[in-house]
mmCIF file as Biopython writes it, N, C-alpha, C and O atoms, coordinates in Angstrom:
data_model
#
loop_
_atom_site.group_PDB
_atom_site.id
_atom_site.type_symbol
_atom_site.label_atom_id
_atom_site.label_alt_id
_atom_site.label_comp_id
_atom_site.label_asym_id
_atom_site.label_entity_id
_atom_site.label_seq_id
_atom_site.pdbx_PDB_ins_code
_atom_site.Cartn_x
_atom_site.Cartn_y
_atom_site.Cartn_z
_atom_site.occupancy
_atom_site.B_iso_or_equiv
_atom_site.auth_seq_id
_atom_site.auth_asym_id
_atom_site.pdbx_PDB_model_num
ATOM 1   N N  . UNK A ? 1  ? 113.216 111.223 -2.039 1.0 0.0 1  A 1 
ATOM 2   C CA . UNK A ? 1  ? 113.361 109.783 -2.143 1.0 0.0 1  A 1 
ATOM 3   C C  . UNK A ? 1  ? 114.638 109.310 -1.447 1.0 0.0 1  A 1 
ATOM 4   O O  . UNK A ? 1  ? 114.638 108.314 -0.724 1.0 0.0 1  A 1 
ATOM 5   N N  . UNK A ? 2  ? 115.725 110.050 -1.684 1.0 0.0 2  A 1 
ATOM 6   C CA . UNK A ? 2  ? 117.006 109.663 -1.097 1.0 0.0 2  A 1 
ATOM 7   C C  . UNK A ? 2  ? 116.950 109.742 0.428  1.0 0.0 2  A 1 
ATOM 8   O O  . UNK A ? 2  ? 117.527 108.895 1.110  1.0 0.0 2  A 1 
ATOM 9   N N  . UNK A ? 3  ? 116.261 110.751 0.970  1.0 0.0 3  A 1 
ATOM 10  C CA . UNK A ? 3  ? 116.155 110.912 2.416  1.0 0.0 3  A 1 
ATOM 11  C C  . UNK A ? 3  ? 115.402 109.751 3.048  1.0 0.0 3  A 1 
ATOM 12  O O  . UNK A ? 3  ? 115.739 109.340 4.158  1.0 0.0 3  A 1 
ATOM 13  N N  . UNK A ? 4  ? 114.425 109.230 2.394  1.0 0.0 4  A 1 
ATOM 14  C CA . UNK A ? 4  ? 113.652 108.127 2.968  1.0 0.0 4  A 1 
ATOM 15  C C  . UNK A ? 4  ? 114.474 106.847 3.035  1.0 0.0 4  A 1 
ATOM 16  O O  . UNK A ? 4  ? 114.212 105.995 3.884  1.0 0.0 4  A 1 
ATOM 17  N N  . UNK A ? 5  ? 115.466 106.694 2.156  1.0 0.0 5  A 1 
ATOM 18  C CA . UNK A ? 5  ? 116.340 105.523 2.216  1.0 0.0 5  A 1 
ATOM 19  C C  . UNK A ? 5  ? 117.387 105.673 3.325  1.0 0.0 5  A 1 
ATOM 20  O O  . UNK A ? 5  ? 117.826 104.681 3.907  1.0 0.0 5  A 1 
ATOM 21  N N  . UNK A ? 6  ? 117.777 106.896 3.610  1.0 0.0 6  A 1 
ATOM 22  C CA . UNK A ? 6  ? 118.786 107.130 4.640  1.0 0.0 6  A 1 
ATOM 23  C C  . UNK A ? 6  ? 118.215 107.077 6.052  1.0 0.0 6  A 1 
ATOM 24  O O  . UNK A ? 6  ? 118.936 106.798 7.010  1.0 0.0 6  A 1 
ATOM 25  N N  . UNK A ? 7  ? 116.944 107.341 6.172  1.0 0.0 7  A 1 
ATOM 26  C CA . UNK A ? 7  ? 116.327 107.356 7.498  1.0 0.0 7  A 1 
ATOM 27  C C  . UNK A ? 7  ? 116.450 106.015 8.230  1.0 0.0 7  A 1 
ATOM 28  O O  . UNK A ? 7  ? 116.858 106.010 9.391  1.0 0.0 7  A 1 
ATOM 29  N N  . UNK A ? 8  ? 116.120 104.892 7.613  1.0 0.0 8  A 1 
ATOM 30  C CA . UNK A ? 8  ? 116.290 103.610 8.337  1.0 0.0 8  A 1 
ATOM 31  C C  . UNK A ? 8  ? 117.746 103.341 8.718  1.0 0.0 8  A 1 
ATOM 32  O O  . UNK A ? 8  ? 118.022 102.772 9.774  1.0 0.0 8  A 1 
ATOM 33  N N  . UNK A ? 9  ? 118.669 103.752 7.858  1.0 0.0 9  A 1 
ATOM 34  C CA . UNK A ? 9  ? 120.083 103.573 8.174  1.0 0.0 9  A 1 
ATOM 35  C C  . UNK A ? 9  ? 120.484 104.423 9.383  1.0 0.0 9  A 1 
ATOM 36  O O  . UNK A ? 9  ? 121.204 103.956 10.265 1.0 0.0 9  A 1 
ATOM 37  N N  . UNK A ? 10 ? 120.020 105.651 9.416  1.0 0.0 10 A 1 
ATOM 38  C CA . UNK A ? 10 ? 120.319 106.545 10.540 1.0 0.0 10 A 1 
ATOM 39  C C  . UNK A ? 10 ? 119.731 105.995 11.835 1.0 0.0 10 A 1 
ATOM 40  O O  . UNK A ? 10 ? 120.389 106.029 12.874 1.0 0.0 10 A 1 
ATOM 41  N N  . UNK A ? 11 ? 118.521 105.499 11.785 1.0 0.0 11 A 1 
ATOM 42  C CA . UNK A ? 11 ? 117.878 104.937 12.978 1.0 0.0 11 A 1 
ATOM 43  C C  . UNK A ? 11 ? 118.646 103.704 13.457 1.0 0.0 11 A 1 
ATOM 44  O O  . UNK A ? 11 ? 118.851 103.523 14.658 1.0 0.0 11 A 1 
ATOM 45  N N  . UNK A ? 12 ? 119.065 102.866 12.527 1.0 0.0 12 A 1 
ATOM 46  C CA . UNK A ? 12 ? 119.820 101.664 12.895 1.0 0.0 12 A 1 
ATOM 47  C C  . UNK A ? 12 ? 121.148 102.041 13.533 1.0 0.0 12 A 1 
ATOM 48  O O  . UNK A ? 12 ? 121.553 101.420 14.516 1.0 0.0 12 A 1 
ATOM 49  N N  . UNK A ? 13 ? 121.829 103.035 13.000 1.0 0.0 13 A 1 
ATOM 50  C CA . UNK A ? 13 ? 123.099 103.465 13.577 1.0 0.0 13 A 1 
ATOM 51  C C  . UNK A ? 13 ? 122.915 104.066 14.962 1.0 0.0 13 A 1 
ATOM 52  O O  . UNK A ? 13 ? 123.732 103.823 15.851 1.0 0.0 13 A 1 
ATOM 53  N N  . UNK A ? 14 ? 121.874 104.832 15.159 1.0 0.0 14 A 1 
ATOM 54  C CA . UNK A ? 14 ? 121.614 105.414 16.480 1.0 0.0 14 A 1 
ATOM 55  C C  . UNK A ? 14 ? 121.300 104.338 17.514 1.0 0.0 14 A 1 
ATOM 56  O O  . UNK A ? 14 ? 121.625 104.491 18.692 1.0 0.0 14 A 1 
ATOM 57  N N  . UNK A ? 15 ? 120.673 103.261 17.079 1.0 0.0 15 A 1 
ATOM 58  C CA . UNK A ? 15 ? 120.343 102.177 18.006 1.0 0.0 15 A 1 
ATOM 59  C C  . UNK A ? 15 ? 121.609 101.485 18.512 1.0 0.0 15 A 1 
ATOM 60  O O  . UNK A ? 15 ? 121.611 100.907 19.599 1.0 0.0 15 A 1 
ATOM 61  N N  . UNK A ? 16 ? 122.676 101.545 17.731 1.0 0.0 16 A 1 
ATOM 62  C CA . UNK A ? 16 ? 123.929 100.918 18.150 1.0 0.0 16 A 1 
ATOM 63  C C  . UNK A ? 16 ? 124.665 101.721 19.212 1.0 0.0 16 A 1 
ATOM 64  O O  . UNK A ? 16 ? 125.461 101.164 19.968 1.0 0.0 16 A 1 
ATOM 65  N N  . UNK A ? 17 ? 124.411 103.011 19.277 1.0 0.0 17 A 1 
ATOM 66  C CA . UNK A ? 17 ? 125.111 103.892 20.202 1.0 0.0 17 A 1 
ATOM 67  C C  . UNK A ? 17 ? 124.111 104.520 21.169 1.0 0.0 17 A 1 
ATOM 68  O O  . UNK A ? 17 ? 123.368 105.425 20.788 1.0 0.0 17 A 1 
ATOM 69  N N  . UNK A ? 18 ? 124.086 104.055 22.404 1.0 0.0 18 A 1 
ATOM 70  C CA . UNK A ? 18 ? 123.167 104.661 23.367 1.0 0.0 18 A 1 
ATOM 71  C C  . UNK A ? 18 ? 123.476 106.140 23.558 1.0 0.0 18 A 1 
ATOM 72  O O  . UNK A ? 18 ? 124.637 106.549 23.526 1.0 0.0 18 A 1 
ATOM 73  N N  . UNK A ? 19 ? 122.451 106.925 23.754 1.0 0.0 19 A 1 
ATOM 74  C CA . UNK A ? 19 ? 122.628 108.362 23.901 1.0 0.0 19 A 1 
ATOM 75  C C  . UNK A ? 19 ? 123.248 108.733 25.237 1.0 0.0 19 A 1 
ATOM 76  O O  . UNK A ? 19 ? 123.986 109.714 25.328 1.0 0.0 19 A 1 
ATOM 77  N N  . UNK A ? 20 ? 122.955 107.961 26.272 1.0 0.0 20 A 1 
ATOM 78  C CA . UNK A ? 20 ? 123.516 108.249 27.594 1.0 0.0 20 A 1 
ATOM 79  C C  . UNK A ? 20 ? 123.844 106.930 28.281 1.0 0.0 20 A 1 
ATOM 80  O O  . UNK A ? 20 ? 123.045 105.994 28.271 1.0 0.0 20 A 1 
ATOM 81  N N  . UNK A ? 21 ? 125.001 106.874 28.862 1.0 0.0 21 A 1 
ATOM 82  C CA . UNK A ? 21 ? 125.397 105.683 29.603 1.0 0.0 21 A 1 
ATOM 83  C C  . UNK A ? 21 ? 124.731 105.706 30.977 1.0 0.0 21 A 1 
ATOM 84  O O  . UNK A ? 21 ? 124.516 106.779 31.541 1.0 0.0 21 A 1 
ATOM 85  N N  . UNK A ? 22 ? 124.406 104.546 31.516 1.0 0.0 22 A 1 
ATOM 86  C CA . UNK A ? 22 ? 123.816 104.523 32.854 1.0 0.0 22 A 1 
ATOM 87  C C  . UNK A ? 22 ? 124.792 105.089 33.873 1.0 0.0 22 A 1 
ATOM 88  O O  . UNK A ? 22 ? 126.001 104.876 33.783 1.0 0.0 22 A 1 
ATOM 89  N N  . UNK A ? 23 ? 124.256 105.802 34.829 1.0 0.0 23 A 1 
ATOM 90  C CA . UNK A ? 23 ? 125.092 106.407 35.867 1.0 0.0 23 A 1 
ATOM 91  C C  . UNK A ? 23 ? 125.591 105.319 36.810 1.0 0.0 23 A 1 
ATOM 92  O O  . UNK A ? 23 ? 124.854 104.403 37.174 1.0 0.0 23 A 1 
ATOM 93  N N  . UNK A ? 24 ? 126.835 105.438 37.188 1.0 0.0 24 A 1 
ATOM 94  C CA . UNK A ? 24 ? 127.416 104.502 38.140 1.0 0.0 24 A 1 
ATOM 95  C C  . UNK A ? 24 ? 128.139 105.306 39.215 1.0 0.0 24 A 1 
ATOM 96  O O  . UNK A ? 24 ? 128.878 106.246 38.922 1.0 0.0 24 A 1 
ATOM 97  N N  . UNK A ? 25 ? 127.911 104.923 40.443 1.0 0.0 25 A 1 
ATOM 98  C CA . UNK A ? 25 ? 128.586 105.607 41.544 1.0 0.0 25 A 1 
ATOM 99  C C  . UNK A ? 25 ? 130.073 105.289 41.471 1.0 0.0 25 A 1 
ATOM 100 O O  . UNK A ? 25 ? 130.475 104.141 41.277 1.0 0.0 25 A 1 
ATOM 101 N N  . UNK A ? 26 ? 130.854 106.303 41.627 1.0 0.0 26 A 1 
ATOM 102 C CA . UNK A ? 26 ? 132.292 106.115 41.600 1.0 0.0 26 A 1 
ATOM 103 C C  . UNK A ? 26 ? 132.797 106.148 43.034 1.0 0.0 26 A 1 
ATOM 104 O O  . UNK A ? 26 ? 132.545 107.095 43.778 1.0 0.0 26 A 1 
ATOM 105 N N  . UNK A ? 27 ? 133.503 105.114 43.399 1.0 0.0 27 A 1 
ATOM 106 C CA . UNK A ? 27 ? 133.982 105.044 44.773 1.0 0.0 27 A 1 
ATOM 107 C C  . UNK A ? 27 ? 135.497 104.938 44.779 1.0 0.0 27 A 1 
ATOM 108 O O  . UNK A ? 27 ? 136.098 104.304 43.911 1.0 0.0 27 A 1 
ATOM 109 N N  . UNK A ? 28 ? 136.089 105.560 45.756 1.0 0.0 28 A 1 
ATOM 110 C CA . UNK A ? 28 ? 137.520 105.424 45.976 1.0 0.0 28 A 1 
ATOM 111 C C  . UNK A ? 28 ? 137.682 104.434 47.111 1.0 0.0 28 A 1 
ATOM 112 O O  . UNK A ? 28 ? 137.825 104.809 48.275 1.0 0.0 28 A 1 
ATOM 113 N N  . UNK A ? 29 ? 137.657 103.182 46.752 1.0 0.0 29 A 1 
ATOM 114 C CA . UNK A ? 29 ? 137.835 102.161 47.765 1.0 0.0 29 A 1 
ATOM 115 C C  . UNK A ? 29 ? 138.831 101.134 47.271 1.0 0.0 29 A 1 
ATOM 116 O O  . UNK A ? 29 ? 139.064 101.002 46.070 1.0 0.0 29 A 1 
ATOM 117 N N  . UNK A ? 30 ? 139.398 100.433 48.181 1.0 0.0 30 A 1 
ATOM 118 C CA . UNK A ? 30 ? 140.349 99.378  47.838 1.0 0.0 30 A 1 
ATOM 119 C C  . UNK A ? 30 ? 139.766 98.065  48.318 1.0 0.0 30 A 1 
ATOM 120 O O  . UNK A ? 30 ? 139.523 97.879  49.511 1.0 0.0 30 A 1 
ATOM 121 N N  . UNK A ? 31 ? 139.543 97.155  47.380 1.0 0.0 31 A 1 
ATOM 122 C CA . UNK A ? 31 ? 138.949 95.861  47.711 1.0 0.0 31 A 1 
ATOM 123 C C  . UNK A ? 31 ? 139.988 94.759  47.565 1.0 0.0 31 A 1 
ATOM 124 O O  . UNK A ? 31 ? 140.910 94.855  46.755 1.0 0.0 31 A 1 
ATOM 125 N N  . UNK A ? 32 ? 139.826 93.730  48.349 1.0 0.0 32 A 1 
ATOM 126 C CA . UNK A ? 32 ? 140.767 92.621  48.386 1.0 0.0 32 A 1 
ATOM 127 C C  . UNK A ? 32 ? 140.044 91.328  48.048 1.0 0.0 32 A 1 
ATOM 128 O O  . UNK A ? 32 ? 139.132 90.911  48.761 1.0 0.0 32 A 1 
ATOM 129 N N  . UNK A ? 33 ? 140.459 90.697  46.956 1.0 0.0 33 A 1 
ATOM 130 C CA . UNK A ? 33 ? 139.808 89.447  46.541 1.0 0.0 33 A 1 
ATOM 131 C C  . UNK A ? 33 ? 140.082 88.324  47.546 1.0 0.0 33 A 1 
ATOM 132 O O  . UNK A ? 33 ? 139.306 87.373  47.638 1.0 0.0 33 A 1 
ATOM 133 N N  . UNK A ? 34 ? 141.158 88.429  48.281 1.0 0.0 34 A 1 
ATOM 134 C CA . UNK A ? 34 ? 141.510 87.391  49.255 1.0 0.0 34 A 1 
ATOM 135 C C  . UNK A ? 34 ? 140.448 87.252  50.347 1.0 0.0 34 A 1 
ATOM 136 O O  . UNK A ? 34 ? 140.177 86.142  50.807 1.0 0.0 34 A 1 
ATOM 137 N N  . UNK A ? 35 ? 139.848 88.363  50.762 1.0 0.0 35 A 1 
ATOM 138 C CA . UNK A ? 35 ? 138.845 88.306  51.829 1.0 0.0 35 A 1 
ATOM 139 C C  . UNK A ? 35 ? 137.465 88.778  51.384 1.0 0.0 35 A 1 
ATOM 140 O O  . UNK A ? 35 ? 136.480 88.572  52.093 1.0 0.0 35 A 1 
ATOM 141 N N  . UNK A ? 36 ? 137.389 89.414  50.209 1.0 0.0 36 A 1 
ATOM 142 C CA . UNK A ? 36 ? 136.114 89.951  49.746 1.0 0.0 36 A 1 
ATOM 143 C C  . UNK A ? 36 ? 135.707 91.221  50.477 1.0 0.0 36 A 1 
ATOM 144 O O  . UNK A ? 36 ? 134.552 91.635  50.384 1.0 0.0 36 A 1 
ATOM 145 N N  . UNK A ? 37 ? 136.617 91.841  51.195 1.0 0.0 37 A 1 
ATOM 146 C CA . UNK A ? 37 ? 136.323 93.050  51.960 1.0 0.0 37 A 1 
ATOM 147 C C  . UNK A ? 37 ? 136.978 94.261  51.297 1.0 0.0 37 A 1 
ATOM 148 O O  . UNK A ? 37 ? 137.929 94.132  50.526 1.0 0.0 37 A 1 
ATOM 149 N N  . UNK A ? 38 ? 136.437 95.449  51.621 1.0 0.0 38 A 1 
ATOM 150 C CA . UNK A ? 38 ? 136.945 96.692  51.047 1.0 0.0 38 A 1 
ATOM 151 C C  . UNK A ? 38 ? 137.214 97.706  52.147 1.0 0.0 38 A 1 
ATOM 152 O O  . UNK A ? 38 ? 136.616 97.660  53.222 1.0 0.0 38 A 1 
ATOM 153 N N  . UNK A ? 39 ? 138.127 98.622  51.854 1.0 0.0 39 A 1 
ATOM 154 C CA . UNK A ? 39 ? 138.404 99.757  52.734 1.0 0.0 39 A 1 
ATOM 155 C C  . UNK A ? 39 ? 138.078 101.028 51.968 1.0 0.0 39 A 1 
ATOM 156 O O  . UNK A ? 39 ? 138.315 101.113 50.763 1.0 0.0 39 A 1 
ATOM 157 N N  . UNK A ? 40 ? 137.531 102.022 52.675 1.0 0.0 40 A 1 
ATOM 158 C CA . UNK A ? 40 ? 137.201 103.296 52.035 1.0 0.0 40 A 1 
ATOM 159 C C  . UNK A ? 40 ? 137.246 104.415 53.067 1.0 0.0 40 A 1 
ATOM 160 O O  . UNK A ? 40 ? 137.217 104.178 54.274 1.0 0.0 40 A 1 
ATOM 161 N N  . UNK A ? 41 ? 137.318 105.632 52.560 1.0 0.0 41 A 1 
ATOM 162 C CA . UNK A ? 41 ? 137.229 106.817 53.404 1.0 0.0 41 A 1 
ATOM 163 C C  . UNK A ? 41 ? 138.381 106.976 54.368 1.0 0.0 41 A 1 
ATOM 164 O O  . UNK A ? 41 ? 139.510 106.589 54.067 1.0 0.0 41 A 1 
ATOM 165 N N  . UNK A ? 42 ? 138.097 107.550 55.541 1.0 0.0 42 A 1 
ATOM 166 C CA . UNK A ? 42 ? 139.149 107.818 56.524 1.0 0.0 42 A 1 
ATOM 167 C C  . UNK A ? 42 ? 139.861 106.556 57.014 1.0 0.0 42 A 1 
ATOM 168 O O  . UNK A ? 42 ? 141.052 106.594 57.325 1.0 0.0 42 A 1 
ATOM 169 N N  . UNK A ? 43 ? 139.145 105.458 57.082 1.0 0.0 43 A 1 
ATOM 170 C CA . UNK A ? 43 ? 139.772 104.208 57.533 1.0 0.0 43 A 1 
ATOM 171 C C  . UNK A ? 43 ? 140.806 103.746 56.516 1.0 0.0 43 A 1 
ATOM 172 O O  . UNK A ? 43 ? 141.896 103.309 56.885 1.0 0.0 43 A 1 
ATOM 173 N N  . UNK A ? 44 ? 140.459 103.845 55.217 1.0 0.0 44 A 1 
ATOM 174 C CA . UNK A ? 44 ? 141.412 103.483 54.174 1.0 0.0 44 A 1 
ATOM 175 C C  . UNK A ? 44 ? 142.625 104.403 54.213 1.0 0.0 44 A 1 
ATOM 176 O O  . UNK A ? 44 ? 143.758 103.938 54.086 1.0 0.0 44 A 1 
ATOM 177 N N  . UNK A ? 45 ? 142.404 105.686 54.384 1.0 0.0 45 A 1 
ATOM 178 C CA . UNK A ? 45 ? 143.517 106.653 54.427 1.0 0.0 45 A 1 
ATOM 179 C C  . UNK A ? 45 ? 144.443 106.338 55.592 1.0 0.0 45 A 1 
ATOM 180 O O  . UNK A ? 45 ? 145.664 106.356 55.434 1.0 0.0 45 A 1 
ATOM 181 N N  . UNK A ? 46 ? 143.882 106.051 56.755 1.0 0.0 46 A 1 
ATOM 182 C CA . UNK A ? 46 ? 144.689 105.729 57.931 1.0 0.0 46 A 1 
ATOM 183 C C  . UNK A ? 46 ? 145.438 104.414 57.728 1.0 0.0 46 A 1 
ATOM 184 O O  . UNK A ? 46 ? 146.614 104.305 58.075 1.0 0.0 46 A 1 
ATOM 185 N N  . UNK A ? 47 ? 144.767 103.439 57.176 1.0 0.0 47 A 1 
ATOM 186 C CA . UNK A ? 47 ? 145.366 102.131 56.905 1.0 0.0 47 A 1 
ATOM 187 C C  . UNK A ? 47 ? 146.580 102.280 55.998 1.0 0.0 47 A 1 
ATOM 188 O O  . UNK A ? 47 ? 147.643 101.717 56.261 1.0 0.0 47 A 1 
ATOM 189 N N  . UNK A ? 48 ? 146.400 103.064 54.902 1.0 0.0 48 A 1 
ATOM 190 C CA . UNK A ? 48 ? 147.501 103.264 53.950 1.0 0.0 48 A 1 
ATOM 191 C C  . UNK A ? 48 ? 148.640 104.107 54.536 1.0 0.0 48 A 1 
ATOM 192 O O  . UNK A ? 48 ? 149.815 103.823 54.299 1.0 0.0 48 A 1 
ATOM 193 N N  . UNK A ? 49 ? 148.288 105.134 55.293 1.0 0.0 49 A 1 
ATOM 194 C CA . UNK A ? 49 ? 149.276 106.058 55.854 1.0 0.0 49 A 1 
ATOM 195 C C  . UNK A ? 49 ? 150.139 105.386 56.930 1.0 0.0 49 A 1 
ATOM 196 O O  . UNK A ? 49 ? 151.300 105.751 57.115 1.0 0.0 49 A 1 
ATOM 197 N N  . UNK A ? 50 ? 149.578 104.421 57.624 1.0 0.0 50 A 1 
ATOM 198 C CA . UNK A ? 50 ? 150.273 103.826 58.764 1.0 0.0 50 A 1 
ATOM 199 C C  . UNK A ? 50 ? 150.812 102.419 58.521 1.0 0.0 50 A 1 
ATOM 200 O O  . UNK A ? 50 ? 151.052 101.675 59.471 1.0 0.0 50 A 1 
ATOM 201 N N  . UNK A ? 51 ? 151.000 102.059 57.282 1.0 0.0 51 A 1 
ATOM 202 C CA . UNK A ? 51 ? 151.669 100.779 57.016 1.0 0.0 51 A 1 
ATOM 203 C C  . UNK A ? 51 ? 150.949 99.840  56.081 1.0 0.0 51 A 1 
ATOM 204 O O  . UNK A ? 51 ? 151.586 98.986  55.464 1.0 0.0 51 A 1 
ATOM 205 N N  . UNK A ? 52 ? 149.644 99.968  55.956 1.0 0.0 52 A 1 
ATOM 206 C CA . UNK A ? 52 ? 148.897 99.151  55.007 1.0 0.0 52 A 1 
ATOM 207 C C  . UNK A ? 52 ? 148.972 97.662  55.259 1.0 0.0 52 A 1 
ATOM 208 O O  . UNK A ? 52 ? 148.948 97.209  56.403 1.0 0.0 52 A 1 
ATOM 209 N N  . UNK A ? 53 ? 149.064 96.915  54.190 1.0 0.0 53 A 1 
ATOM 210 C CA . UNK A ? 53 ? 149.014 95.458  54.241 1.0 0.0 53 A 1 
ATOM 211 C C  . UNK A ? 53 ? 150.097 94.820  55.097 1.0 0.0 53 A 1 
ATOM 212 O O  . UNK A ? 53 ? 149.785 93.914  55.870 1.0 0.0 53 A 1 
ATOM 213 N N  . UNK A ? 54 ? 151.363 95.247  55.000 1.0 0.0 54 A 1 
ATOM 214 C CA . UNK A ? 54 ? 152.386 94.598  55.829 1.0 0.0 54 A 1 
ATOM 215 C C  . UNK A ? 54 ? 152.155 94.776  57.332 1.0 0.0 54 A 1 
ATOM 216 O O  . UNK A ? 54 ? 152.515 93.903  58.121 1.0 0.0 54 A 1 
ATOM 217 N N  . UNK A ? 55 ? 151.558 95.898  57.731 1.0 0.0 55 A 1 
ATOM 218 C CA . UNK A ? 55 ? 151.352 96.171  59.154 1.0 0.0 55 A 1 
ATOM 219 C C  . UNK A ? 55 ? 150.025 95.598  59.650 1.0 0.0 55 A 1 
ATOM 220 O O  . UNK A ? 55 ? 149.977 94.937  60.687 1.0 0.0 55 A 1 
ATOM 221 N N  . UNK A ? 56 ? 148.956 95.852  58.908 1.0 0.0 56 A 1 
ATOM 222 C CA . UNK A ? 56 ? 147.612 95.498  59.377 1.0 0.0 56 A 1 
ATOM 223 C C  . UNK A ? 56 ? 147.060 94.204  58.786 1.0 0.0 56 A 1 
ATOM 224 O O  . UNK A ? 56 ? 146.136 93.615  59.346 1.0 0.0 56 A 1 
ATOM 225 N N  . UNK A ? 57 ? 147.613 93.759  57.667 1.0 0.0 57 A 1 
ATOM 226 C CA . UNK A ? 57 ? 147.067 92.574  57.001 1.0 0.0 57 A 1 
ATOM 227 C C  . UNK A ? 57 ? 145.792 92.930  56.244 1.0 0.0 57 A 1 
ATOM 228 O O  . UNK A ? 57 ? 145.443 94.101  56.092 1.0 0.0 57 A 1 
ATOM 229 N N  . UNK A ? 58 ? 145.114 91.902  55.778 1.0 0.0 58 A 1 
ATOM 230 C CA . UNK A ? 58 ? 143.884 92.106  55.016 1.0 0.0 58 A 1 
ATOM 231 C C  . UNK A ? 58 ? 142.713 92.435  55.926 1.0 0.0 58 A 1 
ATOM 232 O O  . UNK A ? 58 ? 142.648 91.928  57.046 1.0 0.0 58 A 1 
ATOM 233 N N  . UNK A ? 59 ? 141.780 93.275  55.471 1.0 0.0 59 A 1 
ATOM 234 C CA . UNK A ? 59 ? 140.573 93.485  56.264 1.0 0.0 59 A 1 
ATOM 235 C C  . UNK A ? 59 ? 139.743 92.188  56.258 1.0 0.0 59 A 1 
ATOM 236 O O  . UNK A ? 59 ? 139.574 91.556  55.215 1.0 0.0 59 A 1 
ATOM 237 N N  . UNK A ? 60 ? 139.239 91.812  57.412 1.0 0.0 60 A 1 
ATOM 238 C CA . UNK A ? 60 ? 138.495 90.551  57.488 1.0 0.0 60 A 1 
ATOM 239 C C  . UNK A ? 60 ? 137.021 90.737  57.819 1.0 0.0 60 A 1 
ATOM 240 O O  . UNK A ? 60 ? 136.259 89.771  57.812 1.0 0.0 60 A 1 
ATOM 241 N N  . UNK A ? 61 ? 136.614 91.964  58.108 1.0 0.0 61 A 1 
ATOM 242 C CA . UNK A ? 61 ? 135.194 92.247  58.375 1.0 0.0 61 A 1 
ATOM 243 C C  . UNK A ? 61 ? 134.783 93.468  57.559 1.0 0.0 61 A 1 
ATOM 244 O O  . UNK A ? 61 ? 135.620 94.232  57.077 1.0 0.0 61 A 1 
ATOM 245 N N  . UNK A ? 62 ? 133.477 93.627  57.420 1.0 0.0 62 A 1 
ATOM 246 C CA . UNK A ? 62 ? 132.949 94.777  56.684 1.0 0.0 62 A 1 
ATOM 247 C C  . UNK A ? 62 ? 133.190 96.057  57.464 1.0 0.0 62 A 1 
ATOM 248 O O  . UNK A ? 62 ? 133.137 96.076  58.694 1.0 0.0 62 A 1 
ATOM 249 N N  . UNK A ? 63 ? 133.451 97.106  56.738 1.0 0.0 63 A 1 
ATOM 250 C CA . UNK A ? 63 ? 133.641 98.419  57.352 1.0 0.0 63 A 1 
ATOM 251 C C  . UNK A ? 63 ? 132.264 98.969  57.728 1.0 0.0 63 A 1 
ATOM 252 O O  . UNK A ? 63 ? 131.342 98.930  56.912 1.0 0.0 63 A 1 
ATOM 253 N N  . UNK A ? 64 ? 132.117 99.475  58.942 1.0 0.0 64 A 1 
ATOM 254 C CA . UNK A ? 64 ? 130.820 100.006 59.367 1.0 0.0 64 A 1 
ATOM 255 C C  . UNK A ? 64 ? 130.887 101.492 59.578 1.0 0.0 64 A 1 
ATOM 256 O O  . UNK A ? 64 ? 129.885 102.110 59.938 1.0 0.0 64 A 1 
#
């Protein structure tokens, strides 16, 4: 009898906690709200290594 009362509670608690979170791609990119553009990969590494924002300014086109 006691187990049948606990079952709905257990089901309700499990519904609050998803068993697995949706997968999301993780990217190492730097985005700029000023232009809506992002830098990633070798271009981002070169940009950062050679002066970044003070030297090159904000990216103004999409990286291809």
